[in-house]
ZALO-441505 format. One record per residue (C-alpha): residue number from 1; residue in one letter; x, y, z. Coordinates in pm, 1 decimal. Each point is the difference from the previous one (the first is absolute). Layout:
% ZALO-441505
   tortor   koltor          u          v          w
      NUM        a          X          Y          Z
...
% end
This chain:
% ZALO-441505
   tortor   koltor          u          v          w
        1        m     3402.1     1685.6      741.8
        2        n     -220.4      260.5      129.3
        3        a     -107.3       17.6      374.2
        4        a     -300.0     -135.7      -32.0
        5        t      142.2     -335.9     -154.6
        6        e      284.0       -9.1      276.7
        7        a     -327.8       35.8      264.7
        8        l     -143.1     -332.8     -158.5
        9        n      265.7     -158.5        6.0
       10        a       80.2      112.8      354.1
       11        l     -373.5     -174.2       67.9
       12        r       81.6     -275.6     -179.3
       13        q      216.3      -88.1      298.5
       14        i     -180.5       95.4      261.4
       15        t     -260.2     -211.9     -126.2
       16        h      232.3     -277.1      -67.4
       17        v     -110.4      -62.3     -354.7
       18        d      350.6       15.2     -129.6
       19        g       68.4     -330.5      254.4
       20        a      -33.5     -373.5     -160.4
       21        a     -337.3      -67.1      -99.8
       22        p     -131.9     -347.9       79.3
       23        k       56.2     -233.0     -276.1
       24        i     -326.4     -181.7        1.1
       25        r     -353.6      192.4      106.0
       26        v     -304.8     -137.1       18.3
       27        l     -244.0      248.6     -184.4
       28        v     -361.0      -69.1       43.2
       29        c     -221.8      206.8     -214.4
       30        a     -279.4      235.5      152.0
       31        g     -126.3      148.2     -251.0
       32        t     -335.1       51.0       49.0
       33        g      -85.2     -314.7     -227.5
       34        c      218.0     -239.2      185.1
       35        v     -169.5      150.2      355.7
       36        a     -336.5      -93.6     -132.6
       37        n      128.4     -312.5      -74.6
       38        g      164.6      -58.8      364.2
       39        s      335.1      109.9      -34.0
       40        l       26.6      123.7      329.0
       41        l      -52.9     -315.3      122.9
       42        v      241.1     -120.0     -145.1
       43        l      247.0      274.7       80.4
       44        e      -59.5      -61.8      361.6
       45        a       73.4     -404.5      -35.3
       46        f      327.6      106.0     -140.1
       47        r       88.2      215.3      279.3
       48        t     -113.6     -253.1      293.2
       49        f      228.9     -273.1     -247.6
       50        l      264.2      265.6       20.1
       51        n       21.6       95.7      358.1
       52        d      -30.7     -313.0      170.8
       53        d      287.3     -189.3     -212.4
       54        q      320.8      255.5     -166.1
       55        v       -1.7     -138.9     -311.8
       56        v      307.8        2.4     -209.6
       57        w      107.5     -117.4     -367.9
       58        q      336.0      -14.3      -62.3
       59        e       91.5      232.2      274.4
       60        e     -230.1      270.6     -127.3
       61        p     -313.4       56.5      254.3
       62        a     -351.9       71.8     -146.7
       63        a     -187.7      300.0        4.5
       64        l     -292.7       99.5      -13.5
       65        s     -221.2      273.8     -105.2
       66        h     -324.7      101.9     -172.5
       67        t       21.3      190.6     -348.6
       68        g     -328.9      120.9     -210.1
       69        c     -101.4     -123.0     -312.6
       70        h      179.4     -242.3     -178.7
       71        g     -195.1       31.4     -343.0
       72        f     -114.5     -380.2      -32.0
       73        c     -345.3       10.9      206.4
       74        e     -178.2     -293.6     -223.6
       75        r      256.0     -218.4      196.6
       76        g       -1.6      192.2      377.2
       77        p      104.7      -61.0      229.9
       78        l      380.8       31.8      -84.7
       79        v      283.5      -31.0      196.4
       80        r      338.8       94.9     -175.6
       81        i      343.6     -229.1      165.6
       82        e      232.9      349.7     -130.4
       83        g      376.3     -126.0      -25.2
       84        m      -91.0     -339.6      -99.9
       85        e     -244.8      128.0     -285.7
       86        i     -296.0     -222.7       66.0
       87        l     -431.1      118.5      -14.5
       88        y     -237.8     -156.4      179.8
       89        t     -322.3      -16.7      -86.1
       90        g     -352.0      -33.1      185.3
       91        v      173.0      -43.2      271.5
       92        r     -201.0     -105.1      327.6
       93        p       92.9       57.4      365.3
       94        d       21.7     -425.1      -10.9
       95        d      286.9       71.5     -260.4
       96        v      215.7      203.9      241.8
       97        s      109.4     -279.0      196.2
       98        e      124.9     -171.9     -323.1
       99        i      193.1      263.8     -179.3
      100        v      204.9       78.2      384.1
      101        e       73.2     -348.7      -47.9
      102        t       44.1      -63.0     -375.8
      103        t      142.0      307.5      -78.1
      104        l      128.4      162.9      247.6
      105        k      189.6     -247.2      171.3
      106        q      115.9     -240.0     -246.3
      107        g      -17.0      233.9     -328.1
      108        r     -221.1     -207.4     -195.7
      109        v     -341.0      143.6     -170.4
      110        v     -370.0     -137.4       96.1
      111        e      -93.5     -118.5     -340.8
      112        r     -358.4       20.5       47.5
      113        l        1.6      384.7       88.1
      114        l      188.3      143.7     -295.6
      115        y     -198.2       84.1     -282.0
      116        l      -45.4     -240.1     -310.7
      117        n       -6.4      149.5     -374.5
      118        p     -332.0     -121.9     -168.9
      119        e      202.1       -6.7     -345.9
      120        t      314.2     -209.4      125.7
      121        r     -143.1     -186.2      327.4
      122        t      339.0       72.0      160.7
      123        r       68.1      168.1      334.5
      124        c      102.2      322.6       13.8
      125        r      238.3       84.5      269.7
      126        g        3.8      406.1       -7.1
      127        e     -133.2      327.1     -140.2
      128        q      256.1      -52.3     -326.8
      129        e     -168.1     -325.4     -101.8
      130        i     -367.8       83.0        8.4
      131        p     -117.8      131.2     -278.4
      132        f     -208.5      267.2      162.8
      133        y      302.1      209.1      147.3
      134        a      256.8     -146.0     -222.6
      135        r     -161.1      243.3     -321.6
      136        q      -49.2      279.0      204.6
      137        q      187.6      308.6       71.5
      138        r       -8.0      132.6      320.7
      139        t      105.9      315.5      118.1
      140        s     -249.2      231.3      170.6
      141        l      -44.4     -340.2      162.0
      142        a      288.9     -140.5       65.5
      143        n       10.9       48.6      382.9
      144        c     -328.9     -119.2       26.9
      145        g       34.8     -344.7      155.0
      146        h      366.6       38.0       71.1
      147        v      -77.7      297.6      277.5
      148        n     -125.2      -16.9      365.6
      149        p     -243.9      318.4     -104.9
      150        d       -3.3       53.3      421.1
      151        d      379.0       36.6       15.4
      152        i      119.7      286.7     -193.6
      153        g      384.6     -138.6       70.5
      154        d      -96.9     -291.8     -271.1
      155        y      -93.9      333.4     -290.3
      156        l      326.5      186.7      149.0
      157        v      230.5     -352.1      -70.6
      158        r     -163.9       -5.4     -362.3
      159        d      169.0      332.8      -81.5
      160        g     -320.4      191.2      146.2
      161        y      -12.4      359.3       26.1
      162        a      343.5       36.7     -238.4
      163        a     -186.6      164.4     -225.8
      164        l     -122.7      215.6      196.0
      165        a      328.9      125.7      180.4
      166        k      139.6       33.4     -370.0
      167        v     -302.2      236.6      -81.9
      168        l       90.6      244.1      264.2
      169        g      274.1      133.5     -110.7
      170        m      -94.0       36.4     -315.9
      171        d     -192.0      306.6     -171.3
      172        p     -388.7      -48.5       19.3
      173        a      -11.0      103.4     -376.4
      174        a      265.6     -301.1      -92.6
      175        v     -226.5     -258.6      171.1
      176        c     -326.8       85.9     -186.4
      177        e      239.8       -9.8     -285.0
      178        e       91.3     -385.9       70.2
      179        v     -338.4      -64.6       39.8
      180        s     -105.6      179.1     -308.0
      181        a      349.9     -226.1     -193.2
      182        s     -144.2     -296.2      153.7
      183        g     -333.2       -1.3     -219.1
      184        l     -178.6      -99.2      308.7
      185        r     -391.5       16.5      -17.3
      186        g     -251.9       35.9      224.1
      187        r     -137.6     -359.7      114.2
      188        g     -352.5      110.1      155.4
      189        g     -146.9      -77.7     -338.7
      190        g       18.2      355.0     -209.3
      191        g      372.0      -37.5     -100.5
      192        f      177.2      377.3       42.6
      193        p      307.5       45.2        0.8
      194        t      115.7        0.5      355.8
      195        g      305.1      242.8      -57.6
      196        r     -213.2      240.9     -158.8
      197        k     -221.4      -25.8      284.0
      198        w      250.8       60.0      235.8
      199        e      112.9      335.8     -188.3
      200        f     -324.4      177.6       -5.4
      201        v       19.6      -44.6      398.6
      202        r      314.9      102.2       33.3
      203        r      -21.8      263.0     -168.6
      204        a     -372.3      116.8      144.3
      205        p       40.4      323.4      235.3
      206        g     -112.8      -88.6      333.7
      207        d      109.4       10.5      375.2
      208        a      -92.9     -284.4       72.9
      209        k      -69.6     -352.3     -248.0
      210        y     -103.5     -359.6       34.7
      211        v       75.8     -360.3      -91.3
      212        i     -276.8     -252.5      -16.7
      213        v       14.7     -409.7      -56.0
      214        n     -319.3      -43.4     -166.1
      215        g      -34.1     -330.5      136.7
      216        d     -368.9      -28.7      -59.0
      217        e       -6.5     -326.3     -234.7
      218        g     -376.3     -100.8      -41.3
      219        d      -24.6     -207.2     -331.1
      220        p     -138.2     -303.6       41.4
      221        g      255.2     -254.5       -6.8
      222        a      305.5      206.7       45.5
      223        f      230.2      -13.7      284.4
      224        m      362.9      142.0      -82.0
      225        d        2.4      287.3      182.8
      226        r     -144.3     -165.3      334.3
      227        s      256.1     -279.6      -72.2
      228        v      331.3      306.7      -28.0
      229        m     -164.2      127.4      289.1
      230        e       12.5     -305.4      229.0
      231        g      339.6     -198.4     -148.0
      232        d      196.1      313.9      -49.9
      233        p     -111.0      356.4      170.1
      234        h      367.8      156.3       50.7
      235        a      -10.5       13.1     -425.5
      236        v     -317.8      173.6       15.6
      237        l      157.4      285.2      291.8
      238        e      297.9       13.3     -201.8
      239        g     -167.4       85.1     -277.2
      240        m     -185.4      231.7      136.7
      241        a      252.1      166.1      181.5
      242        i      220.6       37.5     -333.5
      243        a     -298.4      171.4     -159.7
      244        a      -18.4      222.7      274.5
      245        y      334.3      120.5      -33.6
      246        a       -1.4       27.5     -351.2
      247        v     -315.2      231.9       46.7
      248        g        3.5      145.2      300.7
      249        a     -228.2     -121.0      174.8
      250        d       24.0      -69.2      435.0
      251        h     -319.3     -140.0       34.1
      252        g     -143.9     -348.1     -177.9
      253        y     -304.7     -194.6       31.0
      254        i      -28.3     -376.4      -92.7
      255        y     -379.6      -82.8      -73.3
      256        v      -90.6     -344.1       68.5
      257        r     -360.5     -179.0       -7.7
      258        a      -96.9     -128.5      355.6
      259        e     -126.3     -326.9     -118.7
      260        y      433.2      -61.7      -74.9
      261        p       37.4      -26.0      393.3
      262        l      380.2     -150.9      -45.4
      263        a       37.4      229.4     -229.5
      264        v      -61.1      299.8      220.2
      265        a      145.0     -147.7      314.1
      266        r      389.9     -102.5     -169.7
      267        m        3.3      364.7     -150.7
      268        r      -52.9      161.3      347.1
      269        t      253.9     -241.0      114.8
      270        a      237.9       64.7     -263.5
      271        i      -54.0      379.6       47.0
      272        t       74.0      -40.7      397.6
      273        q      338.1     -175.3      -84.8
      274        a      144.1      238.2     -260.7
      275        e      -80.4      290.6      209.9
      276        e      175.8     -203.7      249.7
      277        h      293.5      -40.5     -211.7
      278        g        6.3      336.3      -86.5
      279        v      -69.8     -123.3     -411.6
      280        l     -342.7      227.5       22.5
      281        g      -86.5      294.8      242.2
      282        e      192.2      280.1      105.0
      283        q      362.3       88.9     -150.8
      284        i      -21.8     -328.4     -218.8
      285        l      335.7     -160.9       49.8
      286        g      161.4      274.9      179.3
      287        t      -76.8      248.9     -294.1
      288        n     -250.5      281.1       -8.9
      289        f     -276.8     -155.2     -169.6
      290        s     -317.7     -105.1      189.0
      291        f     -274.5     -202.4     -111.3
      292        t     -294.3     -135.9      226.2
      293        v     -244.8     -320.3     -128.4
      294        r     -361.8      -78.1      116.0
      295        v     -199.3     -286.5      -46.1
      296        k     -376.7      165.7     -124.4
      297        e     -255.3     -288.5      -28.2
      298        g     -221.5      -20.2     -268.9
      299        a     -384.2      -90.7       30.6
      300        g       17.9     -205.3     -355.7
      301        a     -172.2      205.9     -251.0
      302        f      179.6     -115.5     -309.4
      303        v      -90.6      367.3     -152.4
      304        c      291.3      147.1      279.7
      305        g      264.2     -235.8     -168.7
      306        e      -57.6      380.1     -246.3
      307        e      255.1      239.3      151.8
      308        t     -251.5      282.2       41.3
      309        a     -275.7     -209.2      191.8
      310        l      379.2     -185.7      155.3
      311        i       52.4      388.4      109.4
      312        a     -405.6       57.6      141.6
      313        s       27.4     -317.3      217.2
      314        i      342.6       40.7      154.8
      315        e     -116.9      420.1       72.5
      316        g     -287.2     -161.0      145.5
      317        r     -267.0       78.1     -223.8
      318        r     -217.4     -246.4     -234.2
      319        g      202.9     -144.6     -276.2
      320        m      -94.9      101.1     -298.4
      321        p      214.0      112.1     -330.3
      322        r       -9.9      366.3      -65.3
      323        s       95.6      212.8     -334.9
      324        k      393.3       40.2     -155.1
      325        p      163.1      236.9       25.5
      326        p      104.1       68.9      182.7
      327        f      204.6     -304.6       35.0
      328        p      102.7     -124.5      315.8
      329        a      337.9       96.9      -98.0
      330        n      -75.0      323.4       76.5
      331        s     -285.4      -25.4      247.8
      332        g      -63.6     -314.7      173.6
      333        l        5.0      -65.5      330.7
      334        f     -114.0      253.1      262.1
      335        g       74.6      233.4     -357.0
      336        k      376.7      -87.3       27.8
      337        p      154.2     -148.8     -282.9
      338        t      -11.7     -362.3       -3.3
      339        l      185.5     -332.3     -153.8
      340        i     -213.3     -302.1       -6.8
      341        n       89.0     -322.8     -123.3
      342        n      -82.4     -351.9       23.3
      343        v      173.9     -249.1      243.2
      344        e      196.6     -162.5     -270.5
      345        t       84.6      242.6     -188.6
      346        f      197.8      189.7      385.3
      347        a      116.4     -377.5       61.5
      348        n      154.7       -5.1     -363.2
      349        v      173.1      312.1      102.2
      350        p      305.5     -126.1      206.1
      351        l      104.8     -197.1     -225.7
      352        i        9.1      223.4     -282.4
      353        l      223.6      256.8      208.9
      354        h      196.4     -308.9      148.2
      355        r      118.3     -206.4     -357.6
      356        g      -55.4      349.1     -212.6
      357        a     -278.3      106.1     -250.7
      358        a      157.9     -171.6     -258.9
      359        w      -38.0     -352.3      168.6
      360        f     -359.1       74.6       21.6
      361        a      -10.6      109.2     -368.1
      362        n      152.1     -297.3     -152.8
      363        m     -296.9     -243.3      132.9
      364        g     -385.0        6.4     -174.7
      365        t      -48.1      199.9     -374.8
      366        a      100.8      328.9     -159.0
      367        t     -342.5      169.9      158.4
      368        s      -42.0     -192.8      333.9
      369        k      287.4      -52.0      211.0
      370        g       79.3     -248.2      282.6
      371        t     -196.6     -242.6      127.8
      372        k     -371.2      -57.6      126.2
      373        t     -155.8     -211.4      275.3
      374        f     -320.4     -171.8     -102.2
      375        a     -204.8     -186.4      215.8
      376        i     -161.0     -311.8     -202.3
      377        t     -315.2     -154.7      116.2
      378        g     -325.1     -126.1      -77.4
      379        e       16.4     -372.1     -202.4
      380        v      373.3       -6.6      -18.8
      381        c      221.2     -303.9      120.6
      382        n      249.1      215.3      173.7
      383        t     -224.1      344.2      176.3
      384        g      240.2      249.7      140.4
      385        l      242.4      261.6      -25.3
      386        i      250.0       20.5     -267.0
      387        e      249.4      312.7     -156.7
      388        v      121.2      -76.9     -336.8
      389        p      132.5      271.0     -273.8
      390        m     -239.9      210.7     -160.6
      391        g        4.5     -121.6     -339.5
      392        a      -47.6     -336.9      107.8
      393        t     -340.3     -173.3     -152.2
      394        l     -327.3     -114.2      142.3
      395        r      112.8     -333.0     -133.6
      396        t      344.2       18.4      201.9
      397        v     -288.8      108.6      322.9
      398        i     -220.6     -243.7       -2.1
      399        f      142.3     -308.3     -176.3
      400        d      409.5        3.0      108.6
      401        i      -62.0      119.1      345.8
      402        g     -396.9      -21.3       99.9
      403        g       16.2     -407.4      -84.6
      404        g     -319.6       38.6     -305.0
      405        v     -294.5       21.2       76.0
      406        r     -163.9     -251.4      314.3
      407        g     -109.1     -336.1      -34.0
      408        g      101.6       -4.6     -387.7
      409        k     -269.1      235.9     -102.4
      410        a       47.7      221.4     -312.8
      411        f       90.6      376.7       29.0
      412        k     -220.0      202.5      -95.8
      413        a       49.8      344.2      110.1
      414        v      194.0      246.6      296.2
      415        q     -119.7      291.4      136.9
      416        i      276.9      235.5       44.2
      417        g        8.3      333.7      197.3
      418        g     -264.5      -77.7      234.9
      419        p     -334.5      202.1      -60.3
      420        s      212.0      242.5     -170.8
      421        g      102.1     -241.2     -256.7
      422        g      -79.3     -201.2     -266.1
      423        c      -93.1     -362.5     -133.0
      424        l      266.6     -153.1     -180.5
      425        t      -44.5     -365.1     -197.0
      426        a      234.7     -256.8     -174.4
      427        a       52.1      224.0     -260.4
      428        h      203.0      205.7      230.0
      429        l      210.5     -242.5      116.3
      430        d      327.5      135.1     -113.6
      431        l      -74.8      368.7       48.9
      432        p      256.0      159.4      239.5
      433        l      -66.4      143.0      344.2
      434        d       68.7      352.9      -59.6
      435        y     -155.9      330.1       18.3
      436        d      -34.0       59.0     -362.0
      437        s     -104.6     -347.4     -144.6
      438        l     -277.7      -61.4      296.2
      439        l     -151.3      381.6     -109.9
      440        q       -5.8     -118.8     -328.6
      441        a     -189.4     -329.4       77.4
      442        g     -231.0      175.9      166.4
      443        a      108.0     -102.9      349.2
      444        m      250.5      177.7      230.8
      445        v      272.6     -153.3      265.1
      446        g     -147.3      164.2      283.9
      447        s      104.1     -127.4      343.1
      448        g       54.0     -354.0     -116.6
      449        g     -286.6     -176.3       36.0
      450        l      -32.5     -280.4     -260.1
      451        v     -309.7     -243.6       90.4
      452        v       24.0     -291.9     -250.5
      453        m     -324.8     -156.3     -105.4
      454        n      -55.4     -328.2     -171.7
      455        e     -240.7      -98.5     -284.9
      456        d     -324.1      -80.1      278.9
      457        t        4.0      368.4      118.3
      458        c     -315.4      204.9     -142.0
      459        i      184.7      304.7     -122.2
      460        v     -320.1      229.2       -5.0
      461        e       -3.0     -119.3      396.7
      462        v      344.1      123.4       22.9
      463        a      -92.6      334.6     -153.7
      464        r     -269.4        1.5      255.9
      465        f      211.4      -56.6      248.7
      466        f      233.9      238.7      -34.4
      467        m     -282.8      268.9     -137.2
      468        h     -133.7      -46.3      413.0
      469        f      291.0       58.5       94.4
      470        t       53.4      360.7     -119.4
      471        q     -308.7       73.4       35.2
      472        n      -30.8      -94.5      355.4
      473        e      330.7      219.4       26.0
      474        s      -63.5      309.5     -193.9
      475        c       24.9      285.5      266.6
      476        g     -354.0      164.0     -148.2
      477        k      148.1      349.8      -56.4
      478        c       -6.9      -43.8     -399.7
      479        t     -356.2      -95.6     -154.9
      480        l      128.7     -199.2     -300.2
      481        c      189.9     -222.9      239.2
      482        r     -251.3      -31.3      191.0
      483        e     -291.9      -53.3     -205.0
      484        g      184.6     -111.0     -262.8
      485        t      143.9     -305.9      151.8
      486        r     -326.0      -78.4      168.3
      487        r     -164.1      -13.5     -343.3
      488        m      278.0     -209.0     -134.9
      489        l      -30.3     -290.7      328.7
      490        q     -385.4       75.0      -59.3
      491        i       21.7     -175.3     -368.7
      492        l      254.1     -259.4       54.7
      493        e     -219.9     -116.0      362.0
      494        k     -243.6       -0.9     -315.2
      495        i      175.9     -187.2     -242.4
      496        v      112.6     -302.4      231.6
      497        a     -357.0        6.5      137.2
      498        g     -110.0     -144.9     -337.8
      499        l     -172.6      354.0      -86.2
      500        g      245.3      196.9     -219.3
      501        v      -53.9       54.5     -371.0
      502        e      227.9       93.5     -293.5
      503        a       -3.0      365.7       58.4
      504        d      122.1      -16.5      360.3
      505        l      371.7      -88.1     -137.7
      506        d      -26.0      377.9     -179.4
      507        t     -151.2      208.9      269.4
      508        l      257.8     -174.5      219.2
      509        e      296.1      126.2     -232.4
      510        e     -161.0      356.0      -19.1
      511        l      -40.4      -14.1      344.4
      512        a      361.0      -90.4       12.1
      513        a      128.8      285.1     -163.4
      514        a     -185.5      251.8      163.6
      515        v      128.8      -58.0      332.9
      516        k      356.3      -30.7     -111.5
      517        d      -50.6      335.5      -99.9
      518        g     -183.7      146.0      220.8
      519        s      150.7     -140.8      316.1
      520        l      183.6      264.2      244.7
      521        c      291.3     -298.8      128.1
      522        g      127.1     -314.7     -110.8
      523        l     -213.6     -214.4      153.2
      524        g     -312.0       77.0     -252.1
      525        k      269.2       59.0     -287.1
      526        t       89.8     -396.4       22.7
      527        a     -326.1     -146.8      123.9
      528        p     -116.2      -82.0     -342.7
      529        n      309.7     -148.7      -95.6
      530        p      -52.6     -357.7      135.4
      531        v     -365.4       45.5     -208.3
      532        l      134.3      113.0     -324.3
      533        s      302.2     -247.0      -12.9
      534        t     -250.6     -302.3       40.6
      535        l     -243.2      171.7     -232.7
      536        k      313.5       22.0     -279.3
      537        h      140.6     -367.4       91.0
      538        f     -298.0     -194.6       75.1
      539        r     -285.0      162.0     -124.3
      540        d     -157.9     -346.7     -148.5
      541        e      -25.1     -106.6      335.8
      542        y     -231.6      329.0       85.4
      543        r     -157.0      -82.4     -284.7
      544        a      -82.2     -342.6      102.0
      545        h     -148.1      162.0      298.2
      546        v     -228.4      211.4     -142.3
      547        v      -69.3     -141.8     -364.5
      548        e       -4.5     -395.8       82.7
      549        k      -79.4       23.9      367.1
      550        r      275.9     -216.1      152.3
      551        c      351.6       30.9      168.3
      552        p      228.1     -180.5     -198.0
      553        a      193.6      -47.0      336.1
      554        r     -294.4     -173.2      195.1
      555        v       65.4      310.2      268.4
      556        c     -297.1      231.5      -27.0
      557        q     -272.3     -159.4      239.7
      558        a     -293.0      122.5     -199.9
      559        f       71.7     -193.3     -305.1
      560        k       93.2     -371.7      153.6
      561        r     -244.5     -286.0      -72.4
      562        y      -64.6     -324.3      189.2
      563        v     -135.6     -249.2     -166.7
      564        i      -48.7     -407.7       88.7
      565        e       55.1     -258.8     -182.6
      566        t     -300.1     -240.6      -46.5
      567        a      241.5     -336.9      -43.5
      568        s      192.6       88.5      272.8
      569        c     -298.6      124.1      243.3
      570        k      -55.2     -239.0      224.7
      571        g     -329.6      152.5      173.3
      572        c      203.1        2.7      362.6
      573        g     -155.4      390.3       61.1
      574        k      310.4      118.0      145.3
      575        c       24.0      286.1     -267.1
      576        a     -351.5      102.4      106.1
      577        r       -9.7       -3.4      357.4
      578        t      361.3      206.6        9.3
      579        c     -178.7      285.4     -238.6
      580        p      -52.9      315.6      173.6
      581        t     -273.0       98.4     -252.7
      582        n     -168.6     -300.4      -31.4
      583        a       92.1       -3.8     -425.4
      584        i       50.8     -348.6      -24.7
      585        r     -304.5     -213.1      -15.6
      586        g      -32.5     -352.1      -83.6
      587        k      -73.4     -343.8      182.4
      588        v      167.2     -283.6      164.9
      589        k      124.3     -210.5     -187.7
      590        e      -54.2      184.5     -277.8
      591        p      219.9      263.8     -213.4
      592        f        5.3      326.5      145.9
      593        k      -49.7      326.6     -176.3
      594        i       98.8      373.3       41.5
      595        d     -189.0      312.4      -34.1
      596        p      209.3      223.7     -140.0
      597        v     -268.4      309.5       85.9
      598        s       38.3      -80.7      354.0
      599        c      378.6     -114.7       43.8
      600        v      252.6      301.0      121.2
      601        r      286.3     -177.1     -104.9
      602        c      190.7      -66.4      291.0
      603        g      111.0     -333.5      -57.7
      604        a     -108.5     -201.7      312.4
      605        c     -117.4     -307.8     -219.6
      606        l      302.0      -31.2     -190.3
      607        a      181.1      -20.7      343.4
      608        s     -268.4     -229.2      165.0
      609        c      -72.2     -279.6     -301.6
      610        p      190.8     -315.6      123.7
      611        f      -27.9     -155.0     -381.2
      612        h      100.8      306.1     -203.6
      613        a     -311.2      -11.4     -179.0
      614        i       -6.4      432.7      -31.2
      615        e      230.5      186.2     -178.9
      616        e       81.7      389.7     -129.7
      617        v      -34.7      108.8     -322.6
      618        a       78.5      325.9     -136.3
% end
């Protein structure tokens, strides 16, 4: 046992984390999703009841705490009764009195608040019985939903900072070797070997070095990093401190977009507590190693997810990427050697150093080790935050964990990796989710966002949406990115407006190749991916728009047509009075007609007809 570990053990005794923890804990999810659904009101209701009446079940007093994201966002607000292995879903303030009286005082479950398995039609008492949780392997998310993110004691009692104490007795080179042996690759999207990057920075000459957490998560539908910062902020800090010791850094920054106020607040609270307890700041755990951390709020520019643009933003300059080399490992923040990894990468580090590289390397595939968090959104039954071993298939994620497509609709596609990723189809459902397999399929892991689409989704509109996002987020530095993405967006808007021609499809592919080859940073190089992947897998749907002048999914407004069935029309004239362009004409008590030239396809007539005489035709 080294001196740092002895200091940590003494700290545990001072903070009473070695004492008997309460066996019954009421844990209310206070992640962003549940907070938006009113979980803080639920927390306040519990606080009122537990303060007014000492609740004791089998001689065990109940403790109350808030936590970060439990993951099952679709069913929030969530309340876990730890020690009784109960998970309540969709809890409202009015339900709290019943939970207190029935569960905390009598030890019985409130059946109606348990998750109802739609396949078996049975109620699930706890997470182990719910398919959404049972089919995951939560490692970097293991603390989320179980610890109070605003209380360092909760983290310490779960072996928090034990890895850091262990590392402080090791040679820095050995720390880098351990991370390399684990096979950990960057979870921000690029998948670069983490240990190799650390070694580059460790060997780089310099009197000062920096460690930066890239928390600039901007992909539509992605919230993995946000949830980790909100639910387990000390894991991120411990990972940073370990990295700083390994590479020789004494200052760090956590770069978080300002749209994540809860993550920002909890990271700052964690930094303050860590400094007060001596696991961050000067002479950490009584050693000569010092490391200070600051939170830097970003303005929400997607391009600042690129490391050189992020560095420019921290330095107070406009967030624009620069050409490489030199790489940040040699000349980064303020011209000094700088290590940059994303939130999830750092959250894995304490686990690797505490449990050993072999433990981590035994999970995943031959070239993609460990687990990966994904945010499942879109037309899927169970939206939320999940974690599975690298190599798990799309079928497992979407159907076994996600519960399949909402409303019994057919699965059509999934956009993986956000605007930088690609669109995969039903033919890819058994594709392993790892770095290499996805690249071969024309997609990428990215940060881990999964947007599920059903049969009613227009693929061309999806491509237009993502191109609009990337074009809007382009910093404008590269002509091909700035002008190429704009021109691609114009063509896609032309197609969904019903004005496209078949030659536009070839032009899109030519532009995509030019943008990929001529752009400086990852934003431009990957911006065409959603267009290229949808053209590859759904070219017939593009051709339906430009050749047949129809939208197979009946989504694009330009292709909608409304007709009045003569036999069903009673001649009431309500549709004509509703029409904003006077496109419907006729006489009362006689069938009305729609002028297709004047019709703007707003659908007001369809909604207003009391006899259902108007129908939309493809």
